[in-house]
C-alpha positions in Angstrom: 99.0 -34.1 -57.6 100.7 -36.9 -55.7 100.1 -38.0 -52.0 103.0 -39.2 -49.9 103.4 -39.6 -46.1 100.8 -37.1 -45.1 101.6 -34.5 -47.8 100.3 -33.6 -51.1 102.9 -32.8 -53.8 102.2 -30.8 -56.9 104.0 -29.2 -59.8 102.6 -25.7 -60.1 103.2 -22.3 -61.8 100.8 -20.5 -59.4 102.2 -17.0 -58.8 102.3 -17.3 -55.0 104.6 -15.0 -53.0 107.2 -17.8 -52.8 107.1 -18.4 -56.6 107.3 -14.6 -57.3 110.8 -14.7 -55.9 111.9 -17.3 -58.5 113.6 -16.4 -61.7 111.0 -17.6 -64.3 107.4 -18.5 -65.0 108.0 -22.2 -65.1 106.9 -25.0 -62.8 107.9 -25.6 -59.2 107.6 -28.5 -56.8 105.3 -27.6 -53.9 103.6 -29.5 -51.0 101.0 -29.0 -48.4 99.8 -31.0 -45.3 96.5 -32.8 -45.8 94.3 -32.0 -42.8 91.0 -34.0 -43.1 89.3 -32.7 -46.2 91.2 -29.4 -46.1 94.6 -28.5 -47.7 96.9 -26.4 -45.6 99.1 -23.6 -47.0 101.3 -24.7 -49.9 105.0 -24.3 -49.6 107.4 -24.3 -52.5 110.1 -27.0 -52.1 112.1 -27.0 -55.3 112.8 -24.3 -57.8 114.8 -25.2 -60.9 118.0 -23.3 -61.7 117.9 -20.8 -64.6 117.7 -22.6 -67.9 116.1 -25.7 -66.4 112.4 -26.5 -66.6 110.4 -28.9 -64.4 108.1 -30.8 -66.7 106.6 -33.7 -64.7 107.1 -36.0 -61.8 106.4 -39.6 -60.8 106.0 -40.5 -57.1 107.2 -43.7 -55.5 107.3 -44.8 -51.8 111.0 -44.1 -51.4 111.8 -41.9 -54.4 110.5 -39.0 -56.5 111.3 -39.0 -60.2 111.5 -35.5 -61.7 111.4 -34.9 -65.4 113.6 -31.9 -66.4 114.4 -30.0 -69.5 117.7 -28.2 -69.6 119.1 -26.2 -72.6 116.5 -27.9 -74.8 117.5 -31.5 -73.7 115.6 -33.9 -71.5 116.9 -35.0 -68.1 115.5 -37.4 -65.5 116.6 -37.6 -61.9 115.4 -39.2 -58.6 115.5 -37.8 -55.1 114.9 -39.8 -51.9 111.6 -39.6 -50.1 110.3 -38.5 -47.7 111.5 -35.0 -47.9 112.5 -33.4 -44.6 109.3 -31.9 -43.1 111.4 -29.2 -41.5 112.9 -27.9 -44.7 112.9 -24.1 -44.9 112.5 -22.3 -48.2 112.7 -23.3 -51.8 115.8 -25.3 -52.8 117.6 -26.1 -56.0 117.5 -29.6 -57.4 121.2 -30.2 -56.5 120.4 -29.6 -52.8 118.3 -32.7 -52.6 121.3 -35.0 -53.6 119.6 -36.1 -56.9 120.7 -39.1 -59.0 120.6 -38.1 -62.6 119.7 -41.1 -64.8 122.8 -41.8 -66.9 122.2 -41.8 -70.7 124.7 -42.5 -73.5 124.5 -39.1 -75.1 122.9 -35.7 -74.4 120.9 -36.1 -77.6 118.9 -39.0 -76.1 115.2 -39.0 -75.9 113.8 -40.6 -72.6 110.3 -42.1 -72.5 108.9 -43.5 -69.2 108.0 -47.2 -69.3 105.4 -49.1 -67.3 106.0 -48.0 -63.7 102.9 -49.0 -61.8 104.4 -50.5 -58.6 104.4 -47.7 -56.0 106.8 -49.7 -53.7 109.4 -50.4 -56.4 112.8 -48.7 -56.3 113.3 -49.5 -60.0 112.2 -47.0 -62.7 111.9 -48.3 -66.2 112.5 -46.1 -69.3 113.1 -46.4 -73.0 116.2 -44.4 -74.1 116.9 -43.7 -77.8 118.5 -41.1 -80.0 118.5 -40.5 -83.8 121.5 -42.8 -84.1 120.7 -45.3 -81.3 117.9 -47.9 -81.5 115.5 -48.0 -78.6 117.1 -49.2 -75.4 115.0 -50.5 -72.4 116.7 -49.6 -69.2 115.9 -50.2 -65.5 117.2 -47.5 -63.2 117.6 -48.8 -59.6 117.1 -45.6 -57.6 118.0 -47.2 -54.3 121.3 -48.6 -55.5 121.8 -45.9 -58.1 122.6 -48.6 -60.6 121.3 -49.5 -64.0 120.3 -52.6 -65.9 120.0 -52.7 -69.6 117.2 -55.1 -70.5 116.9 -55.1 -74.2 117.8 -53.1 -77.4 116.1 -53.1 -80.7 118.2 -54.4 -83.5 118.5 -53.3 -87.1 119.1 -56.2 -89.4 122.3 -55.9 -91.4 123.6 -52.9 -89.3 123.4 -53.6 -85.6 125.4 -56.8 -85.8 128.2 -55.0 -87.7 128.5 -52.1 -85.2 130.8 -52.1 -82.2 129.2 -52.1 -78.8 129.9 -48.8 -76.9 128.9 -47.5 -73.6 131.8 -45.2 -72.6 129.7 -42.7 -70.7 128.2 -45.4 -68.5 131.3 -47.6 -67.9 132.3 -45.3 -65.1 129.4 -46.8 -63.1 131.3 -50.1 -63.0 127.9 -51.8 -62.7 127.7 -55.6 -62.7 124.3 -55.2 -64.4 125.7 -53.0 -67.2 125.6 -54.6 -70.6 127.1 -52.9 -73.5 124.7 -51.6 -76.2 125.2 -50.5 -79.7 124.6 -47.2 -81.4 125.2 -46.4 -85.0 127.3 -43.2 -84.5 130.1 -44.5 -86.6 127.8 -45.0 -89.6 125.4 -42.1 -89.0 126.3 -38.7 -87.4 124.1 -36.5 -85.3 124.9 -32.9 -84.5 123.1 -30.2 -82.6 123.6 -26.6 -83.8 122.2 -23.3 -82.7 120.9 -21.1 -85.4 120.4 -17.3 -85.0 116.9 -16.3 -86.0 115.8 -12.9 -87.3 115.8 -11.3 -83.8 119.0 -12.9 -82.6 117.4 -15.8 -80.7 119.2 -19.1 -81.0 117.1 -21.9 -82.4 118.1 -25.6 -81.8 118.7 -27.5 -85.0 119.4 -31.3 -84.9 121.2 -32.6 -88.1 121.4 -36.3 -89.0 123.5 -37.6 -91.9 125.5 -40.6 -93.0 129.2 -40.6 -92.1 130.1 -42.3 -95.3 129.0 -39.4 -97.5 130.7 -36.1 -98.2 127.9 -33.7 -97.3 130.0 -30.7 -98.4 129.2 -31.7 -102.0 125.6 -30.6 -101.5 123.3 -33.5 -100.6 119.6 -33.6 -100.7 117.9 -33.0 -97.4 114.7 -32.8 -95.4 113.8 -30.3 -92.7 111.1 -31.3 -90.2 109.2 -28.7 -88.1 106.1 -28.4 -85.9 106.3 -25.4 -83.5 102.9 -25.5 -81.7 101.2 -26.6 -78.5 104.4 -26.7 -76.6 105.3 -30.1 -78.2 108.9 -31.1 -78.7 109.7 -32.7 -82.1 110.2 -36.4 -81.8 113.8 -37.1 -82.6 113.9 -40.7 -81.3 115.1 -43.6 -83.3 113.2 -44.3 -86.6 114.4 -47.1 -88.9 112.5 -45.6 -91.8 115.1 -42.8 -92.1 117.9 -45.2 -93.0 116.6 -45.5 -96.5 117.3 -41.8 -97.2 120.4 -41.6 -95.0 122.1 -44.5 -96.9 121.4 -42.5 -100.1 123.5 -39.6 -98.6 120.5 -37.5 -97.6 120.5 -35.1 -94.6 117.6 -35.1 -92.2 117.2 -32.1 -89.9 114.8 -31.1 -87.1 114.1 -27.5 -86.3 112.9 -26.9 -82.7 111.3 -23.5 -83.5 109.5 -21.3 -81.1 105.9 -22.4 -80.3 107.3 -25.9 -79.6 108.1 -27.5 -76.3 110.6 -27.3 -73.4 110.5 -23.9 -71.8 106.9 -22.5 -71.4 108.4 -19.1 -72.5 109.7 -20.8 -75.7 106.1 -22.0 -76.4 104.6 -18.6 -75.7 107.1 -16.9 -78.0 105.5 -18.8 -80.9 101.8 -18.3 -80.2 99.1 -15.8 -81.1 100.7 -12.5 -82.2 104.2 -14.1 -81.9 103.4 -16.9 -84.4 105.5 -15.3 -87.1 108.6 -16.1 -84.9 108.0 -19.8 -85.7 108.0 -19.1 -89.4 111.1 -17.0 -89.3 112.9 -19.6 -87.1 112.1 -22.3 -89.6 113.2 -20.3 -92.6 116.5 -19.4 -90.9 117.2 -23.1 -90.1 116.6 -24.0 -93.7 119.0 -21.2 -94.8 121.6 -22.5 -92.3 121.5 -26.0 -93.8 122.2 -24.5 -97.2 124.7 -21.9 -96.1 126.8 -24.4 -94.1 126.9 -26.9 -97.0 124.8 -29.6 -95.4 122.3 -29.4 -98.2 122.4 -28.2 -101.8 120.3 -25.1 -102.3 118.2 -26.8 -105.0 117.7 -30.1 -103.0 116.1 -29.1 -99.7 112.6 -30.4 -98.8 110.4 -29.7 -95.8 107.9 -31.9 -93.9 105.1 -30.6 -91.7 102.4 -32.6 -89.9 99.1 -31.1 -88.7 100.0 -27.7 -87.2 103.5 -28.3 -88.7 101.7 -28.0 -92.1 100.8 -24.4 -91.2 104.5 -23.8 -90.3 105.8 -25.2 -93.6 103.0 -23.7 -95.7 103.5 -20.2 -94.3 107.2 -20.5 -94.8 106.7 -21.4 -98.4 104.5 -18.4 -98.9 107.2 -16.2 -97.4 110.1 -17.8 -99.3 108.7 -19.7 -102.4 112.2 -20.6 -103.6 113.7 -21.8 -100.3 112.4 -25.4 -100.6 112.5 -27.6 -103.7 109.8 -29.9 -102.4 107.4 -30.2 -99.4 105.1 -32.7 -97.8 102.1 -31.4 -95.8 100.5 -34.2 -93.9 96.9 -33.6 -92.6 97.9 -29.9 -92.6 96.3 -27.0 -90.8 96.2 -24.7 -93.8 93.0 -22.6 -93.7 93.5 -21.3 -90.2 91.6 -18.1 -90.7 88.3 -19.6 -91.7 88.7 -22.4 -89.1 89.3 -20.0 -86.2 86.2 -18.1 -87.3 84.0 -21.2 -86.9 83.4 -22.0 -83.2 81.3 -25.0 -84.1 84.4 -26.9 -85.1 85.7 -29.3 -82.4 89.0 -27.6 -81.6 88.4 -23.9 -82.6 87.7 -22.5 -79.1 90.5 -24.5 -77.5 92.9 -23.2 -80.1 92.2 -19.6 -79.1 95.0 -19.9 -76.6 97.4 -21.2 -79.2 96.7 -19.1 -82.3 94.6 -16.3 -81.0 90.9 -15.2 -80.8 89.7 -13.8 -84.2 87.3 -11.5 -82.3 90.3 -9.6 -81.1 91.6 -7.4 -84.0 95.3 -7.7 -83.3 95.0 -11.5 -83.0 92.8 -11.8 -86.1 95.5 -9.9 -88.0 98.2 -12.3 -86.7 96.1 -15.3 -87.6 95.6 -14.0 -91.2 99.2 -13.1 -91.6 100.3 -16.8 -91.1 97.5 -18.4 -93.1 98.9 -20.7 -95.8 95.6 -20.6 -97.7 94.9 -16.9 -97.3 98.4 -15.8 -98.4 99.1 -17.9 -101.5 100.9 -15.7 -104.0 99.2 -15.3 -107.4 101.6 -16.2 -110.3 104.4 -17.3 -107.9 106.5 -20.4 -108.6 105.8 -22.9 -105.8 107.8 -26.1 -105.3 106.3 -29.6 -105.8 104.1 -30.2 -102.8 102.5 -33.5 -101.7 99.4 -32.8 -99.5 97.9 -35.7 -97.6 94.4 -35.7 -96.0 92.2 -38.0 -94.1 88.4 -38.1 -94.8 87.5 -38.8 -91.2 89.8 -36.3 -89.6 88.1 -34.7 -86.7 91.0 -32.3 -85.9 91.8 -30.8 -89.3 89.0 -30.9 -91.8 89.7 -32.7 -95.0 88.5 -29.7 -96.9 91.5 -27.6 -95.7 93.9 -29.6 -97.8 91.5 -29.8 -100.7 90.9 -26.0 -100.7 94.6 -25.2 -100.5 95.5 -27.6 -103.4 92.7 -26.2 -105.6 93.6 -22.6 -104.9 97.4 -23.3 -105.4 96.7 -25.0 -108.7 94.4 -22.1 -109.8 96.5 -19.0 -109.0 100.1 -20.0 -108.8 102.5 -20.5 -111.8 100.7 -22.8 -114.2 103.8 -24.9 -115.0 104.7 -25.3 -111.3 101.1 -26.1 -110.1 101.1 -29.3 -112.0 103.4 -30.8 -109.4 101.0 -30.1 -106.4 99.4 -33.4 -105.5 96.5 -34.3 -103.2 96.4 -37.8 -101.7 93.3 -38.5 -99.5 92.8 -41.5 -97.3 89.1 -42.2 -97.4 89.0 -44.5 -94.3 91.3 -43.0 -91.7 91.4 -40.1 -89.2 93.9 -37.5 -88.1 96.5 -40.0 -87.0 96.3 -42.2 -90.1 95.0 -45.3 -88.3 95.8 -48.3 -90.5 98.3 -50.4 -88.8 102.1 -50.9 -89.2 102.0 -52.0 -92.8 99.9 -49.1 -94.1 102.3 -46.7 -92.3 105.2 -48.4 -94.1 103.4 -47.9 -97.4 102.7 -44.2 -96.6 106.4 -43.7 -95.7 107.5 -45.4 -98.9 105.2 -43.2 -101.0 106.4 -40.0 -99.3 110.1 -41.0 -99.8 109.5 -41.9 -103.4 107.9 -38.5 -103.9 110.8 -36.7 -102.4 113.4 -38.7 -104.4 111.4 -37.9 -107.6 111.3 -34.2 -106.7 114.8 -33.8 -105.3 116.8 -36.5 -107.1 118.5 -39.6 -105.9 
């Protein structure tokens, strides 16, 4: 909730009469007059158009910054404050004369910077994409102008790339400096993949422009699909090691992930199998369209993403030729039955309450540990765990590895490896250099399993 000029502003999904007239169950901008210690009747000011989600807001003295999500992509815009007190009825964003923050490409990720000065007309953000190193930008909301402050460089690559800013040159800003992306060397595409029920699942594909991917490259598919979180597709220099080898790196935004609240709900509780089906269809798409060779596709899942990858492997043991499960949530059934664990009760909203029969059946149906197939040939799997993990018990990875080695194909089970960090927690605390060592170990494992 934000306070401005005698009003309280809030993003809400409260089903008031005004909101019931809207088209979806997303969030809306509402306000009320503050009268002493009492709040007067709320009125809905802004309702997003269909296909657009309001995610957050940031209030300043003369401007309101609104975080939007449209067609699976992030948008930021500012509207002038104060808003007319005599406004009648809910309006669309466009009716407030918004300034949409210019970005180089629709595939950009926008992260708010440090914006602590309430009186400032300038909004700082970090803009990046899978092929553009982080760019720090000041957006002047009063002048509707931008200033590029700094861009990360990649030694040996950035200095050899041509500066481009075609989409922003139309602003003719005196503060506009050119920046560099690596789109000539690395390509990024966004595809829509039809899932089992006809729903289109966004798939972002990153590959080197110097390689012929139609020859069947090696590739990795990332997935998460839980808690309404959007996969992080911002710039990461670690990926260059694989991209320069001709690998394909893809990100599947399966149901259960972020963006639209309905997209999240479609991958929770009794709908959780949608996440697994979505992920499997994205993997099949990469193979079918020639991006990745059918025997050279790997998968990576972290935490709840480990459940996604593990359940998909149970469903399609031959779909992936290698996998990495990092601090994975694998024994979901036993964990959800133990309310003494830190996150179990909180996770009822995400995965279901095992005391409800239908939800228990849904939990068991996606359990990677509970559904390991006896005698089946499983791909090489690297499982990492952290001894001091308070979110996912270290025993979950250990139990899954022990059972997989015991009941699956004896020749295949030898390639299932458990690597435990005895000093860190869920997020692998250890500093930059240890993270580099972990990334090198994981990439070496994938190269060993899938080939150079």
